[in-house]
ROVEXMI-446635 format. One record per residue (C-alpha): y negated, x negated, z; residue number from 1. Coordinates in steps of 0.1 Angstrom, whole numbers, plus 5000, padded with zeros to 4 digits. Each point is the difference from the previous one (the first is absolute). Example, Ala and Ser with C-alpha at 12.3 -4.5 7.8 and 13.67 -1.06 7.14 Angstrom:
2
+------+------+------+-----+
!   c2 !   c1 !   c3 ! num !
+------+------+------+-----+
! 5045 ! 4877 ! 5078 !   1 !
! 4966 ! 4986 ! 4993 !   2 !
+------+------+------+-----+
! end
This chain:
327
+------+------+------+-----+
!   c2 !   c1 !   c3 ! num !
+------+------+------+-----+
! 4996 ! 5001 ! 5001 !   1 !
! 4966 ! 4985 ! 4988 !   2 !
! 4979 ! 4999 ! 5030 !   3 !
! 4964 ! 5013 ! 4989 !   4 !
! 4975 ! 4975 ! 4995 !   5 !
! 4971 ! 5001 ! 5021 !   6 !
! 4967 ! 4994 ! 4989 !   7 !
! 4978 ! 4975 ! 5017 !   8 !
! 4971 ! 5017 ! 5022 !   9 !
! 4969 ! 4999 ! 4985 !  10 !
! 4975 ! 4984 ! 5021 !  11 !
! 4961 ! 4999 ! 5002 !  12 !
! 4982 ! 4971 ! 4987 !  13 !
! 4965 ! 4993 ! 5011 !  14 !
! 4979 ! 4975 ! 4985 !  15 !
! 4961 ! 5001 ! 5010 !  16 !
! 4973 ! 4974 ! 5012 !  17 !
! 4966 ! 5009 ! 5018 !  18 !
! 4978 ! 4969 ! 4998 !  19 !
! 4961 ! 4998 ! 5012 !  20 !
! 4991 ! 4996 ! 4962 !  21 !
! 4985 ! 5038 ! 4987 !  22 !
! 5025 ! 5026 ! 4992 !  23 !
! 5017 ! 5013 ! 4981 !  24 !
! 5033 ! 4987 ! 5016 !  25 !
! 5033 ! 5013 ! 4983 !  26 !
! 5031 ! 5009 ! 5017 !  27 !
! 5032 ! 5001 ! 4981 !  28 !
! 5030 ! 5025 ! 5010 !  29 !
! 5033 ! 4997 ! 4984 !  30 !
! 5036 ! 5009 ! 5009 !  31 !
! 5024 ! 4971 ! 5001 !  32 !
! 5013 ! 4990 ! 4965 !  33 !
! 4996 ! 4971 ! 4974 !  34 !
! 4964 ! 4992 ! 4994 !  35 !
! 4985 ! 4976 ! 4973 !  36 !
! 4967 ! 4983 ! 5005 !  37 !
! 4988 ! 5030 ! 4974 !  38 !
! 4968 ! 5017 ! 5009 !  39 !
! 5024 ! 5035 ! 4991 !  40 !
! 5024 ! 5011 ! 5029 !  41 !
! 5031 ! 5020 ! 4983 !  42 !
! 4991 ! 5039 ! 5006 !  43 !
! 5033 ! 5002 ! 5024 !  44 !
! 4985 ! 4970 ! 5023 !  45 !
! 4966 ! 5013 ! 5001 !  46 !
! 4991 ! 5023 ! 5032 !  47 !
! 4982 ! 5028 ! 4983 !  48 !
! 4980 ! 5022 ! 5022 !  49 !
! 4998 ! 4982 ! 5032 !  50 !
! 4973 ! 5008 ! 5029 !  51 !
! 4984 ! 4966 ! 5007 !  52 !
! 4976 ! 4991 ! 5027 !  53 !
! 4986 ! 4970 ! 5017 !  54 !
! 4982 ! 5000 ! 5031 !  55 !
! 4982 ! 4971 ! 5025 !  56 !
! 4995 ! 5002 ! 5036 !  57 !
! 4967 ! 5008 ! 5001 !  58 !
! 5013 ! 5038 ! 4990 !  59 !
! 4990 ! 4995 ! 4961 !  60 !
! 5025 ! 5018 ! 4976 !  61 !
! 5005 ! 5003 ! 4963 !  62 !
! 5022 ! 5016 ! 4976 !  63 !
! 5013 ! 4977 ! 4970 !  64 !
! 4996 ! 5012 ! 4967 !  65 !
! 5028 ! 4999 ! 4973 !  66 !
! 5001 ! 4983 ! 4970 !  67 !
! 5000 ! 5026 ! 4971 !  68 !
! 5017 ! 4975 ! 4976 !  69 !
! 5021 ! 4982 ! 5024 !  70 !
! 5012 ! 5022 ! 5028 !  71 !
! 5014 ! 4972 ! 5022 !  72 !
! 4969 ! 4986 ! 5007 !  73 !
! 4976 ! 5017 ! 5029 !  74 !
! 4962 ! 4985 ! 5000 !  75 !
! 4975 ! 4998 ! 5031 !  76 !
! 4967 ! 5006 ! 4988 !  77 !
! 4984 ! 5008 ! 5032 !  78 !
! 4976 ! 4972 ! 5008 !  79 !
! 5003 ! 5011 ! 5043 !  80 !
! 5034 ! 4983 ! 4997 !  81 !
! 4987 ! 4967 ! 4987 !  82 !
! 5022 ! 4976 ! 5015 !  83 !
! 4978 ! 4983 ! 5031 !  84 !
! 5016 ! 4972 ! 5022 !  85 !
! 5009 ! 5010 ! 5032 !  86 !
! 5011 ! 5037 ! 4991 !  87 !
! 5030 ! 5014 ! 4999 !  88 !
! 5017 ! 5024 ! 4970 !  89 !
! 5029 ! 5022 ! 4998 !  90 !
! 5017 ! 5017 ! 4967 !  91 !
! 5014 ! 5034 ! 5001 !  92 !
! 5021 ! 5014 ! 4973 !  93 !
! 5014 ! 5035 ! 4999 !  94 !
! 5024 ! 4998 ! 4967 !  95 !
! 5008 ! 5031 ! 4979 !  96 !
! 5026 ! 5013 ! 5019 !  97 !
! 4981 ! 4998 ! 5033 !  98 !
! 5013 ! 4967 ! 5017 !  99 !
! 4975 ! 4983 ! 5014 ! 100 !
! 4994 ! 4964 ! 5006 ! 101 !
! 4974 ! 4978 ! 5016 ! 102 !
! 4992 ! 4963 ! 5007 ! 103 !
! 4997 ! 4982 ! 5029 ! 104 !
! 4963 ! 4992 ! 5008 ! 105 !
! 4990 ! 4972 ! 4982 ! 106 !
! 4968 ! 4978 ! 5011 ! 107 !
! 4981 ! 4980 ! 4975 ! 108 !
! 4997 ! 4962 ! 5011 ! 109 !
! 4971 ! 4979 ! 4987 ! 110 !
! 5003 ! 4974 ! 4974 ! 111 !
! 4985 ! 4967 ! 4999 ! 112 !
! 4983 ! 4992 ! 4968 ! 113 !
! 5018 ! 4985 ! 4969 ! 114 !
! 4979 ! 4971 ! 4996 ! 115 !
! 5015 ! 4980 ! 4970 ! 116 !
! 5024 ! 5009 ! 4970 ! 117 !
! 5005 ! 4972 ! 4980 ! 118 !
! 5026 ! 4992 ! 4968 ! 119 !
! 5018 ! 4967 ! 4996 ! 120 !
! 5018 ! 4992 ! 4967 ! 121 !
! 5040 ! 4990 ! 4999 ! 122 !
! 5016 ! 4992 ! 4973 ! 123 !
! 5038 ! 5006 ! 4995 ! 124 !
! 5025 ! 4971 ! 4997 ! 125 !
! 5004 ! 4995 ! 4963 ! 126 !
! 5032 ! 4998 ! 4997 ! 127 !
! 5005 ! 5038 ! 5009 ! 128 !
! 4988 ! 5028 ! 4979 ! 129 !
! 4978 ! 5012 ! 5037 ! 130 !
! 4965 ! 5011 ! 4991 ! 131 !
! 4972 ! 4982 ! 5015 ! 132 !
! 4983 ! 5017 ! 5029 ! 133 !
! 4967 ! 5003 ! 5022 ! 134 !
! 5011 ! 5002 ! 5040 ! 135 !
! 4968 ! 5020 ! 5011 ! 136 !
! 4994 ! 4993 ! 5038 ! 137 !
! 4976 ! 5013 ! 5029 ! 138 !
! 4981 ! 4987 ! 5029 ! 139 !
! 4993 ! 5023 ! 5030 ! 140 !
! 4994 ! 4993 ! 5039 ! 141 !
! 5022 ! 5016 ! 5027 ! 142 !
! 4978 ! 5016 ! 5026 ! 143 !
! 5006 ! 4984 ! 5037 ! 144 !
! 5011 ! 5036 ! 5015 ! 145 !
! 5039 ! 4997 ! 4992 ! 146 !
! 5023 ! 5032 ! 4983 ! 147 !
! 4984 ! 4998 ! 4968 ! 148 !
! 5018 ! 5009 ! 4968 ! 149 !
! 4997 ! 4995 ! 4960 ! 150 !
! 5013 ! 5013 ! 4970 ! 151 !
! 4987 ! 4983 ! 4968 ! 152 !
! 5001 ! 5018 ! 4968 ! 153 !
! 4993 ! 4980 ! 4967 ! 154 !
! 4996 ! 5009 ! 4963 ! 155 !
! 4984 ! 4990 ! 4968 ! 156 !
! 4991 ! 5006 ! 4967 ! 157 !
! 5016 ! 4978 ! 4977 ! 158 !
! 4996 ! 4992 ! 4959 ! 159 !
! 5031 ! 5010 ! 4981 ! 160 !
! 5005 ! 4989 ! 4962 ! 161 !
! 5016 ! 5016 ! 4975 ! 162 !
! 5003 ! 4991 ! 4961 ! 163 !
! 4999 ! 4962 ! 5001 ! 164 !
! 4971 ! 4975 ! 5006 ! 165 !
! 4979 ! 5027 ! 5011 ! 166 !
! 4968 ! 4977 ! 5009 ! 167 !
! 5004 ! 4988 ! 4965 ! 168 !
! 4993 ! 5034 ! 4984 ! 169 !
! 5039 ! 5006 ! 4994 ! 170 !
! 5005 ! 5024 ! 5027 ! 171 !
! 4989 ! 5019 ! 5030 ! 172 !
! 4988 ! 4997 ! 5036 ! 173 !
! 5003 ! 5031 ! 5024 ! 174 !
! 5002 ! 4999 ! 5039 ! 175 !
! 5028 ! 5015 ! 5022 ! 176 !
! 5003 ! 5002 ! 5039 ! 177 !
! 5021 ! 4975 ! 5019 ! 178 !
! 5007 ! 5013 ! 5034 ! 179 !
! 5010 ! 4977 ! 5028 ! 180 !
! 5027 ! 5009 ! 5026 ! 181 !
! 4990 ! 5028 ! 5030 ! 182 !
! 5017 ! 4983 ! 5028 ! 183 !
! 4980 ! 4967 ! 5005 ! 184 !
! 4994 ! 5005 ! 5038 ! 185 !
! 4988 ! 4977 ! 5030 ! 186 !
! 4999 ! 5002 ! 5040 ! 187 !
! 4977 ! 4980 ! 5014 ! 188 !
! 5022 ! 4993 ! 5027 ! 189 !
! 5008 ! 4967 ! 4994 ! 190 !
! 4964 ! 4991 ! 4984 ! 191 !
! 4977 ! 5020 ! 5024 ! 192 !
! 4963 ! 4989 ! 4996 ! 193 !
! 5006 ! 4973 ! 4973 ! 194 !
! 4994 ! 5002 ! 4962 ! 195 !
! 5025 ! 5015 ! 4977 ! 196 !
! 4992 ! 4973 ! 4970 ! 197 !
! 5016 ! 5001 ! 4964 ! 198 !
! 5026 ! 5028 ! 5009 ! 199 !
! 5013 ! 5012 ! 4966 ! 200 !
! 4995 ! 5032 ! 4992 ! 201 !
! 5006 ! 5000 ! 4957 ! 202 !
! 5017 ! 4984 ! 4974 ! 203 !
! 4991 ! 5009 ! 4966 ! 204 !
! 5022 ! 4983 ! 4973 ! 205 !
! 4975 ! 4993 ! 4966 ! 206 !
! 5015 ! 5025 ! 4973 ! 207 !
! 4968 ! 4989 ! 4981 ! 208 !
! 4971 ! 4983 ! 5002 ! 209 !
! 4967 ! 5012 ! 5010 ! 210 !
! 4982 ! 5011 ! 5031 ! 211 !
! 5019 ! 5020 ! 5029 ! 212 !
! 4987 ! 5025 ! 5022 ! 213 !
! 5007 ! 4993 ! 5038 ! 214 !
! 5000 ! 5025 ! 5028 ! 215 !
! 5011 ! 4992 ! 5037 ! 216 !
! 5000 ! 5027 ! 5029 ! 217 !
! 5005 ! 4991 ! 5034 ! 218 !
! 5010 ! 5026 ! 5024 ! 219 !
! 5003 ! 5002 ! 5035 ! 220 !
! 5031 ! 5020 ! 5015 ! 221 !
! 5012 ! 5016 ! 5030 ! 222 !
! 5030 ! 4983 ! 5017 ! 223 !
! 5022 ! 5028 ! 4990 ! 224 !
! 4989 ! 4994 ! 4963 ! 225 !
! 5007 ! 4964 ! 5000 ! 226 !
! 5034 ! 5005 ! 5013 ! 227 !
! 5004 ! 5026 ! 4974 ! 228 !
! 4990 ! 4979 ! 4972 ! 229 !
! 5021 ! 4971 ! 5018 ! 230 !
! 5030 ! 5022 ! 4995 ! 231 !
! 4994 ! 5005 ! 4964 ! 232 !
! 4993 ! 4967 ! 4990 ! 233 !
! 5037 ! 4997 ! 5018 ! 234 !
! 5015 ! 5023 ! 4978 ! 235 !
! 4981 ! 4984 ! 4969 ! 236 !
! 5017 ! 4967 ! 5007 ! 237 !
! 5035 ! 5018 ! 5006 ! 238 !
! 4995 ! 5024 ! 4966 ! 239 !
! 4975 ! 4974 ! 4975 ! 240 !
! 4983 ! 5031 ! 4986 ! 241 !
! 4965 ! 4980 ! 5007 ! 242 !
! 4979 ! 5023 ! 4984 ! 243 !
! 5009 ! 5035 ! 5007 ! 244 !
! 4973 ! 5028 ! 5001 ! 245 !
! 5000 ! 5006 ! 5034 ! 246 !
! 5026 ! 4999 ! 5029 ! 247 !
! 5021 ! 5029 ! 5003 ! 248 !
! 5031 ! 4993 ! 5019 ! 249 !
! 4984 ! 4986 ! 5036 ! 250 !
! 4991 ! 5029 ! 5023 ! 251 !
! 4966 ! 4997 ! 5013 ! 252 !
! 4975 ! 5018 ! 5023 ! 253 !
! 5000 ! 5035 ! 4987 ! 254 !
! 5024 ! 5026 ! 5016 ! 255 !
! 5013 ! 5036 ! 5000 ! 256 !
! 4975 ! 5019 ! 5023 ! 257 !
! 5023 ! 5009 ! 5035 ! 258 !
! 5027 ! 4972 ! 4989 ! 259 !
! 4984 ! 4967 ! 5002 ! 260 !
! 5036 ! 4983 ! 4993 ! 261 !
! 4996 ! 5018 ! 4965 ! 262 !
! 4982 ! 4974 ! 4981 ! 263 !
! 4986 ! 4999 ! 4963 ! 264 !
! 5003 ! 4971 ! 4978 ! 265 !
! 4966 ! 4978 ! 4992 ! 266 !
! 4970 ! 4997 ! 5020 ! 267 !
! 4966 ! 5013 ! 5006 ! 268 !
! 4979 ! 4971 ! 5006 ! 269 !
! 4961 ! 4994 ! 5013 ! 270 !
! 4986 ! 4970 ! 4991 ! 271 !
! 4965 ! 4984 ! 5002 ! 272 !
! 4997 ! 4978 ! 4966 ! 273 !
! 4982 ! 4970 ! 4986 ! 274 !
! 5004 ! 4994 ! 4967 ! 275 !
! 4985 ! 4971 ! 4972 ! 276 !
! 5003 ! 4996 ! 4965 ! 277 !
! 5000 ! 4969 ! 4979 ! 278 !
! 5002 ! 4991 ! 4960 ! 279 !
! 5022 ! 4971 ! 4993 ! 280 !
! 4997 ! 4984 ! 4969 ! 281 !
! 5022 ! 4979 ! 4975 ! 282 !
! 4975 ! 4984 ! 4979 ! 283 !
! 5004 ! 4967 ! 5012 ! 284 !
! 5041 ! 5000 ! 4992 ! 285 !
! 5014 ! 4985 ! 4968 ! 286 !
! 5002 ! 5031 ! 4972 ! 287 !
! 5024 ! 4983 ! 4975 ! 288 !
! 5022 ! 4986 ! 5028 ! 289 !
! 5003 ! 5034 ! 5016 ! 290 !
! 5008 ! 5014 ! 4965 ! 291 !
! 5023 ! 4973 ! 4990 ! 292 !
! 5020 ! 5006 ! 5034 ! 293 !
! 4999 ! 5039 ! 5008 ! 294 !
! 4992 ! 5012 ! 4964 ! 295 !
! 5038 ! 5006 ! 4989 ! 296 !
! 5001 ! 5022 ! 5030 ! 297 !
! 4971 ! 5016 ! 5002 ! 298 !
! 4999 ! 5008 ! 4964 ! 299 !
! 5034 ! 5015 ! 4998 ! 300 !
! 5007 ! 5035 ! 4990 ! 301 !
! 5016 ! 5005 ! 5036 ! 302 !
! 4968 ! 4987 ! 5024 ! 303 !
! 5017 ! 4985 ! 5031 ! 304 !
! 5010 ! 5020 ! 5031 ! 305 !
! 4973 ! 4993 ! 5024 ! 306 !
! 5004 ! 5019 ! 5035 ! 307 !
! 4968 ! 5013 ! 5011 ! 308 !
! 4987 ! 5004 ! 4964 ! 309 !
! 4989 ! 5035 ! 4995 ! 310 !
! 5000 ! 4999 ! 4963 ! 311 !
! 5000 ! 5037 ! 4995 ! 312 !
! 4967 ! 5001 ! 5018 ! 313 !
! 4984 ! 4974 ! 4976 ! 314 !
! 4964 ! 5005 ! 4989 ! 315 !
! 4981 ! 4988 ! 4971 ! 316 !
! 4970 ! 4983 ! 5020 ! 317 !
! 4995 ! 4984 ! 5031 ! 318 !
! 4992 ! 5018 ! 5031 ! 319 !
! 4959 ! 5003 ! 4997 ! 320 !
! 4980 ! 4988 ! 5027 ! 321 !
! 5028 ! 4983 ! 5021 ! 322 !
! 4978 ! 4979 ! 5025 ! 323 !
! 4975 ! 5024 ! 5006 ! 324 !
! 5024 ! 5027 ! 5014 ! 325 !
! 4990 ! 5019 ! 5030 ! 326 !
! 4961 ! 4982 ! 5001 ! 327 !
+------+------+------+-----+
! end
């Protein structure tokens, strides 16, 4: 007799972050399942029709608005709920079937200034086919008070070549985003009050010569958020899937109302943020040498697979006003 196959329980997955930058802030709500890096969520995984609120410890509360085109996303647009260091924030979700979830109150910690972002060119071993890279590093100062936790998130728009020899008019240059890991975290337990110098936050490969537009964000974390991201980092080390869109198999700080042991996956985060942007140029590199070495790979009909490079988000021109963002 064949036993019936039990379907795996669908679980709520929460992906949201409130910062001290102006809203809006997106909160993504899905059911557990196979997600890609795509911004489009399959209909069967998107949670359509939830009622979502965020409130703070001062009594402010606002209802989030569901995105009409991408129903898994709910937007917090109320400026009263802009993140303020020292305040605590709670997420409350009622699913379409009436099941209620809420997060534990998450306190926003301050974040020190991200003092410097800089790139170091690194040529790969010429006996291999590995691409050359930039090593993007940061400097910051940990404050003297203990109990500070950090996460760095970095990305860049990089030139992508198509055709052959585009700088000589026989091809085209476009720009695609390259995303770094979500899990670059640090506790000040061993470095309290010291400088964090030369922290590696991004390693973009060169798939073409031209300016690279880099942004680095330095987030503050609560102790609980740091522990969550550390567990996620450990999971990635075991699975090897370094560029998943978002952790979706680790329990976080959201639980069923009335039953704190029934946990959702993902995390509702609250972080102060310091960000910096730079432009890294390649005009000092030997163009002829680069084309001779990497041209056969870069100009092939099948471009090289580069984890983290979102070719599907390629745009024709570099991002405008890159260095004046927020000024």
